[in-house]
N, C-alpha and C positions, 0 to 999 in steps of 0.2 A: 704645582702643589707639593706641599710637604706635610707629612703625617707622622704622628706618634701615637702609638696605641699599646695598651697592655690590658690583660684580663687574668683574673684569678678564680678558680673554681675549687670548691670543696665538697667532697661527699661525706656528709655527717654520719650517715649510716647507709644501709641498703635501700631505704626508702626516700631519704631526704637529701637534696643537694642544693648548694648555694653558690651564686656566682656574682662577681662584680667586673664590670668592664669600663674603660675610660678611653676616648680617642680625642685627639686634637688634630684637626686638619686645617692647614694654612694656605689660603690662596695668595700667592706672591705676584702682585700686580706688575712689579718691575721686571720680572723675568720675561714677560711677554713683550716688553718694549723693544728688545733686541730684534725680535722678529716681525715687528710693526703689527702685532696682533691686538694690542691695547692702545690707549690714548696717551701713553706715556706715564710719567710719574705722578699725575694728578690723581690717580686711583690708589687708595690706601690698600695695604695687606689687610686681610680679614681672617680671622681664625674661628672656625666652627668647632665647639666643644660639645661632646656627648658623654653622658655618664649613664650607666644602666645597672640595675640591681635585679637579679632573678632568683626565683626559688621554685623548686619542684618537689612534689611529694606524691609517691605512688604506693598503693597498697593493693594487691591482687589486680582487679580489673578496673580500679578507680585511680584517676590521677588529678591532682590539682596543681596548677601552674600559675605563677603570678610574676609580673614584672613591672618596674617603674623606670622609665627612660626620660632624661632631661637633656634638652638641646639648647645651647646658647648660639646666637648668630646663625639661625638656620638659613639654609640656601646661600651662605656667606654674605648675608645682609647685616651689616654692623649695627644698624638701627632696629633690627627685627625683635629684639628682646629674647625671651626664652619660652620654650614650650616644653610641656611635660605631658607624658602618655603613661596611663596606668592600665593594666589588664589582669583579670583573673579568669582563668578557664578551668572548667571542670569536664573530666573526660570519663565516661562510663562505657565498658565494653560488655556485651552480652554474648 
């Protein structure tokens, strides 16, 4: 496996933060051929790519958090297409 990742975060003010992350993870099928753990060169390398955007806002005992994550070639399946997950969460403390 070979991976490249980066992320950036910015605190806009005391209440709001934004972040972005990107990761590319490559399964190198040929590297395993030396140890006889794969079937050889007939398996292609596959790169799984993930991008994510997050936002969080808090004020007193209330918080709102949201993210959107997109994954291409999930589970290192080159024919798997892409998946996208969205979530919004509201937190209240009493």
